[in-house]
C-alpha positions in Angstrom: 148.2 100.3 -52.8 144.5 100.9 -51.7 143.7 103.0 -49.0 144.0 100.4 -46.2 147.7 99.3 -47.2 148.7 102.8 -47.7 147.3 104.2 -44.1 149.4 101.3 -42.9 152.2 101.7 -44.5 152.7 105.3 -44.0 151.8 105.3 -40.4 154.4 102.8 -39.6 156.7 104.5 -41.6 155.7 107.7 -39.3 156.7 105.4 -36.4 153.0 105.8 -34.7 151.2 103.2 -33.2 147.4 102.6 -34.2 146.9 103.5 -30.7 148.8 107.0 -30.7 147.2 107.8 -34.3 143.6 106.8 -33.1 144.2 109.6 -30.3 145.6 112.3 -32.5 142.9 111.8 -35.0 140.4 111.8 -32.5 138.8 108.2 -33.1 139.5 104.8 -31.7 141.8 102.3 -32.0 139.3 99.9 -33.1 137.9 101.7 -36.0 141.6 102.8 -37.3 142.0 98.8 -37.3 138.9 98.4 -39.5 140.4 100.8 -41.9 143.4 99.4 -42.0 142.0 96.2 -42.4 139.7 97.2 -45.3 136.8 96.5 -43.3 135.4 100.2 -42.7 135.5 103.0 -45.6 136.4 106.2 -43.8 134.8 109.4 -44.9 136.7 112.4 -46.6 136.7 114.3 -43.4 138.4 111.5 -41.6 140.9 110.6 -44.2 141.8 114.6 -43.9 142.4 114.3 -40.2 144.5 111.5 -40.7 146.6 112.9 -43.0 147.0 115.7 -40.7 147.3 113.9 -37.7 150.1 112.0 -39.2 151.9 115.5 -40.4 151.9 114.8 -43.6 153.4 116.5 -46.3 150.3 118.0 -48.4 151.1 116.1 -51.3 150.9 112.9 -49.3 147.9 113.8 -47.8 146.2 114.2 -51.5 147.7 110.8 -52.5 146.1 109.3 -49.3 142.8 110.8 -50.6 143.0 109.5 -53.9 143.9 106.2 -52.4 140.5 106.2 -50.7 138.7 107.5 -53.4 138.6 111.1 -53.2 139.8 114.1 -54.9 142.5 116.0 -53.8 141.9 119.0 -50.9 145.4 120.9 -51.7 145.6 122.6 -54.8 148.8 122.5 -56.5 149.1 126.1 -58.3 152.0 126.8 -60.8 154.0 129.4 -59.0 153.7 131.6 -61.5 150.1 131.8 -61.5 148.4 135.8 -60.9 147.0 133.8 -57.4 150.5 133.3 -56.3 151.9 136.6 -57.1 151.9 137.4 -53.2 154.3 134.7 -52.9 156.8 135.3 -55.4 156.6 139.0 -54.2 157.6 137.9 -50.2 160.3 135.7 -52.1 161.9 138.1 -54.1 161.7 140.4 -50.8 163.5 137.8 -49.0 166.2 137.3 -51.6 167.2 140.8 -51.9 167.0 141.8 -48.1 169.9 138.8 -47.8 172.5 140.4 -50.1 175.1 140.7 -50.3 175.2 136.7 -49.2 174.0 134.5 -51.3 170.2 132.6 -51.1 167.9 130.7 -53.2 164.6 128.8 -53.6 164.1 125.6 -54.5 161.1 123.0 -55.2 160.5 119.6 -53.9 162.8 118.0 -56.6 166.0 120.6 -55.9 165.5 122.3 -58.8 166.0 126.1 -58.7 163.4 128.5 -58.8 164.5 131.8 -57.6 168.1 133.3 -56.4 169.3 136.5 -56.1 172.4 138.4 -57.5 175.0 136.7 -55.1 174.5 133.5 -56.3 176.4 134.1 -59.4 179.7 134.0 -56.8 178.8 130.4 -56.0 178.6 129.4 -60.0 181.7 130.9 -60.8 183.4 128.7 -63.3 180.9 126.1 -63.7 179.8 124.2 -67.0 177.2 126.3 -69.0 175.4 122.6 -69.3 174.8 122.7 -65.5 173.3 126.2 -65.4 170.6 125.3 -68.1 167.0 125.1 -66.8 165.9 123.2 -64.7 169.0 123.8 -62.5 169.4 121.1 -59.8 171.5 122.6 -57.3 172.2 119.5 -55.8 173.8 118.3 -59.0 175.4 121.3 -59.3 177.1 121.1 -56.1 178.4 117.7 -56.4 179.2 117.3 -60.3 183.0 117.5 -61.1 182.3 120.3 -63.5 180.1 122.3 -60.9 180.9 123.3 -57.7 183.1 120.5 -56.4 186.5 121.3 -57.9 186.1 124.6 -55.6 185.0 123.2 -52.5 187.9 122.3 -50.0 185.6 119.8 -47.9 183.9 118.0 -50.6 183.7 114.7 -48.9 182.4 116.3 -45.7 179.7 118.2 -47.8 178.9 115.7 -49.8 177.7 113.5 -47.1 176.2 116.1 -45.4 174.4 116.4 -48.7 173.5 112.3 -49.6 172.8 111.6 -46.1 169.8 113.7 -46.0 168.2 112.6 -49.6 165.9 109.6 -50.2 168.0 106.8 -52.1 166.5 107.6 -55.4 168.2 107.9 -59.3 169.7 111.3 -58.4 170.9 109.9 -55.0 172.6 107.3 -57.4 173.9 109.7 -59.6 175.5 112.0 -57.1 177.1 109.2 -55.0 178.9 108.6 -58.1 180.7 111.9 -58.3 182.1 111.9 -54.8 184.4 109.2 -53.2 183.0 107.3 -50.7 184.5 108.5 -47.3 183.5 107.0 -43.8 182.4 109.6 -41.2 185.5 110.3 -39.0 186.0 110.9 -35.2 184.6 114.5 -35.6 181.8 113.9 -37.6 178.4 114.9 -35.5 175.4 114.3 -38.1 175.0 118.1 -39.0 176.9 120.1 -41.5 180.1 122.0 -41.2 180.3 125.2 -42.6 181.2 124.6 -46.5 184.3 126.0 -47.6 184.5 127.3 -51.1 187.1 128.5 -53.3 186.4 131.6 -55.2 187.5 134.9 -56.9 187.5 136.7 -53.2 189.2 133.7 -51.5 188.1 131.1 -49.5 184.5 131.5 -48.0 183.4 129.5 -45.2 179.5 129.5 -45.3 176.4 128.0 -43.0 173.2 127.3 -44.6 169.7 128.0 -43.1 166.5 126.6 -44.5 163.2 128.3 -44.8 159.6 126.7 -45.5 156.1 128.0 -45.7 154.8 126.1 -42.6 151.5 126.8 -42.8 151.1 127.3 -46.9 148.0 125.0 -48.2 149.1 124.9 -51.3 151.2 121.9 -52.4 153.8 124.1 -54.8 154.5 126.6 -51.7 154.6 124.3 -49.3 157.5 122.6 -51.1 159.5 125.4 -51.8 162.6 125.9 -49.8 164.4 129.1 -49.2 168.0 128.1 -48.6 170.3 131.2 -47.5 174.0 131.3 -47.1 175.6 133.0 -44.0 179.0 133.8 -43.3 180.8 131.7 -40.8 183.0 133.8 -39.7 184.3 137.4 -39.9 186.6 137.1 -42.5 184.2 135.4 -44.7 181.6 138.5 -44.2 184.3 140.9 -44.9 184.7 139.5 -48.1 181.3 139.5 -49.1 180.7 142.8 -48.0 183.2 144.0 -50.1 
């Protein structure tokens, strides 16, 4: 799509009216209407401002710039680049500090980037082919040769995962691994603790996700640190060993 189509579709997807976006971006509804109709070509600064005003992920802001004929503003640096050493160091400290509980870092495609030593507790008995890089953690969770046979509340946990990813090829694959289960009367729209059988006993784990909210690099902005926490004292005691 060209810029006018991209801008209109993106604004509508964010559930913003032309007036709402115009006010956020410091322009007029008339000017925004002209941009969406192709009657006005915005400057680079305006495109950046529109992306910020719609709170788009950095990758989508770059795409908006490209659609308008401008070079991307936000770099996408490989994580192993020397300039991101401070990021890798910070992540390493966080992962180590979370022990004895499992913690991982994944990228935008849900592929594993880093993990602490306790991650091995989650992958007990997992088929070797699922642990060959790139390791997709969603596939690892729901694949019949992954964690799925050890997840006591698999249907509930699978719904939590599937409800939060786009309906793409990965969704189609994952949804084929688990039986369809309509939400019951106790479904409240967020995840209950995952109940996982392990060599230590049954673990009840909740998760928390951390992102780099102020990152100006696409790679860093798309990283997610997922930390697993004990959901009860019994699990905490098992993991503390």
